[in-house]
Structure formats: C-alpha cells, structure tokens
N, C-alpha and C positions, 0 to 999 in steps of 0.2 A: 504493500501501501504506499501511496506517497506521500509526502507529508499533508499538502491539502488533505487529503482521501479521511486520513488518520486525527486532523484535529476538527473535520466535518463531521468525522462517527463519533469520538469522545464528547464531540461538545451538545449532539444530539443526544446522547447518553443522558448527559446532566440534565438539557433540557427536555425530555419527555416528562420527568416527574412530578414538574413543574409546567408544564402547557396542560397536564390531565387535574391538576391539583388549579388554574387557572380557567377551567372547561372551555381549552383549545386547542388546538392538534398542531402538531408540525406539519407544516406543507414541507417545506424544504429549508437546507441552512446550504450555505456555500460559505467557501475561503478563498478571497481573492484582490489580486494583488490591480489596484486603479493608481497611474501616476506613482508616487513613492508613496503611499498609502497603502498597505492590505487593513480590508475587510471581513469583521467578522459576519455575517447576515443571518439571523433567523426568520425565515419567514414563516407565518403563522396562522391561521384560519377558524372560522366556525361557520357553520349555517346560516347565521343571521348577518355575518362577515365579522369584521373586527373591528375595534374601539378607540380611541388612544387608550383610554385606562387599561384597556387589556395588552399591551404593548406595553405599558410603561412599568404592571406591575411584572411582564413575563421577564423584560427587561433589566428589571431593578434586580430580581431577585436568580440569574442568569450572570448576571454580571459576581454575582458575589457566588457565586458555585466556581463564577471561573477564576477567580481571585481566589478561591480557596485551596480548588487544583492546581494551579497555574503551569500548567501545560505545554501553552502556547510563548516559546520566546520570545519572539517577536514582538514590537507594540502594531498594535494593530486598533482598528475600531469598531465598536460591537453599536450593530446592528439592530431592534427586531420592528418587522413592518408585517402589512399585510402584504400575499403576494400583489395583490392589483388585480382589476377587473384584466386586463389583455396579459392575465398571469402565461410564464413559460412554460411546458409542458413536458416535463423531463422524464419520469417517473412511470411505469406500468399505472399506478393508481391513480395521476392523474390524468392520464388517457380511461382509462376505463370512468373516471366519472364526468367525463367528456362527451364521451357519446355522443351522436345525432349535435354538438353543440355546432357553432361555425368555429374552423378553426383556419388560421395564416401558417404557410410555410416557407421556408427559405433552403432550399439545398444551398450546398459548396460548391457545387459546377452546376453548368445549367444543362436543365431536361429537358426537349424541344423549344431550344433557344431563350427558357426564359427561368430564372432562378426564384421567382413568388409563386402562390397559388393560392386559391382561396377555395375552401368548400367546405361539409357537412363531414365531421367525422365520421365512418362508419364501422372501423376495423382496426384493431393491431394487433401486435405477436412479438415474439422477441425478437423477428428478421424488419416485419415489413407496419407501414402505418398505410387505411386507404382512406381513400376522402371519395365523396359525391362532388365534382367544383362545379362552386358557383356559377351561376350564369345556364351551362347545357349539363347539366348533371351528373356528364359522362363520370367512371369510376376513372380512381385514381392511384395505381398505388406506387408507391416510394419505397424504395430496402429502406431501414432506420439509419443504415452508414452513408448515404446520401442527405439527410439532413441535419443542418447545421442547428435552423430551434424551429420551434414548432409553438404558437400561444392560442390562445382564445383571442376570438376576431372581435374586436371592439364596433360595433354598431352603432353610429351618431346621425 
C-alpha cells in the first residue's frame, strides 16, 4: 500500500466510530497534495444531506483522534465536508446508489473522437460502466480503465 492509501485507510478507521456517533456515513477519504499543501479530506453524507454542524462536529472529533494517533508526519490541512451535488463516483457503493441517475463521464483518451459523455447510469461491474446516452438513449459501455472521472450530473 502507498503512503497515501495507508493514510486514507487509517483515517477511515478512525473516522468510522465518529461518523456512526454523529449519524453520518463516510462517503470517501482522500489525502492529496495541491500546490505546496497536503490535504486530508473526509467526505460525509446522510440521506437528508449534511449540515455545517455535522461537518464541524465530525471535524473536531476527527482532529482530536488524528492528533492522538499522530501517524501522518507531514503537515496537512484537514477538511470535512459533503461530497456535493456533482459528487465523484469512485467506489462500487457510489455507483450502486447512482443507478438510474444522470452521470457525466470523462475518459483519459478520446473514444469515437470525444472525451466527455453524459447519460443515465444503467449498470456497472468490476470492469465496465454502462450508460444510456443523453439524446439518443443508445447504450455505451466503458472499460473502467478508460474512465478518468465519473460524477453525478448537475441539472440547472
């Protein structure tokens, strides 16, 4: 496991009882470098949506737990937030909850001359993601290895 994966996994272990106590679920945890700064981000969710109070309560408890464990030697900025409306769908559980919803897919390389696709998420498995394309409804199957990003589409 890489340093990043180790930090994310350990943080998720610390966060699990905190999330349960606060009535939220862990959507994702990421440890990323942006510019000169490292960020440890915890995304939390619940069916009715998370409030600022939820984020604050979880952030304080997680910060205390991280200080106590002190397993990340680098300086980092802790952020706790909702995954947002246009949330990234990274894990199988994210895709499972999003079946039948509109998604946007960006591929690493052009597929039929394009890198961006939109449609309704129809199916997924370990190797593929299937959408019914917006407009014509034609099914398109992507290899997961082709997908740079998949997110819920925002309708405004």
